[in-house]
N, C-alpha and C positions, 0 to 999 in steps of 0.2 A: 646411430649405428657405431659409431665410434665409439661413445662412453659404454655401449654394449660390450664392446669388445675388452675394454680397459677393466670394467668390471666384472666381467665374466674370466679374467684371468687372477684378479684381486681375490677373487671365492671360490676358485679352483678346488675341488674335495681332494686332487693328488697331493700327498704327502710327499710323496719322493722328489717331487721337485723344487720343495723347500726346506729338505732337508739339511742340505749345506750352510743354507741363512741361518735356519736356528740352531744350528750346531754354532755359527760364528757368532749369533747374538748368547747362547749360553756362555761362550769361552769368555766373552766381551764382559758381560755380567759378572761372570765370577772374578777376573780379572778388577773390575771396578769393587766389588764389594770389600776382596780380600786390600787394595787400595787404600781403603778408609777404615774397617776395622783390623785389620792385619796387625801382627806382632809388631812391623814397623810402619804403619798405617797413620793416617792422618789423626785419626784419635788417639794413637801412642806419642806422636810427636805434638801435639797438642797437653799431653799430661805432663810428659820429660818436658817441656818449654816451663810448664810450671813449677815443677822441681827443680828445675835450673832456676829460676828467680828465687824461692824459697830457699836454696843454699847459699847464694848471693847473699842475701839480708844475714842468713844465717854467719856467714864469713866476714862479715862487714863488725857484727856485733862480737864475734872471738877477737877478729882482729885490734878493735877497741879494748878489749878485756886485756888483750896480751900486750898492748902499749902501757896500759894502765898498770900492772904488773911491773913492766920493765922500768918503769918510771920510779917505782917504788925499791925496785933492787937497787938500781943507781945512786938513789938516796941510801941506799945500807950500805954500800962499799965504804972499806975504810979506804981510798982516796977522797972522795967526795962525801964524806958521810955528815948526814942531816940530822943532828940532835933530838929534834922535836921529833923526827918519824920513829926514829931508833928509842925513845921513849914509849911514843903512842904503840908502837908493836911490843913492845916488853910488856906494859900494861895490858895491853890486850890480849895478846895470843898467851903469856906466860903466867899472867894474872898476878904480877908485882906489884906494890904497891909501897908508899911512905907508910912510916909507922903512924903517925895520926892524921892519916886519911880513912875516909869512908867511901869505898867504891861499892856504884850500883850498877850492874849490867841490865840493859834493857834488851829484850829481843824482840 
């Protein structure tokens, strides 16, 4: 008898009794949906995290390139002039060579 009363309440055909619960469930699913797929949701968070990692890698490569160029600049300053580096830059960038030399450029 008692089970019949419980199932009778669940299968009640009167939707007015459950309107508040239905509204609450719809609001809950709305917020869960936007929590996952929204502009600042979990999927956007994962995507931004991947972009941050790729930007960190690019930053490290750029920093290495900057350090390499800085060391070349130090070698070309008049206070600490590296004659070998100066000759290499003059030959490569300006195209200078000695009179009895043949220069081959390989690209």
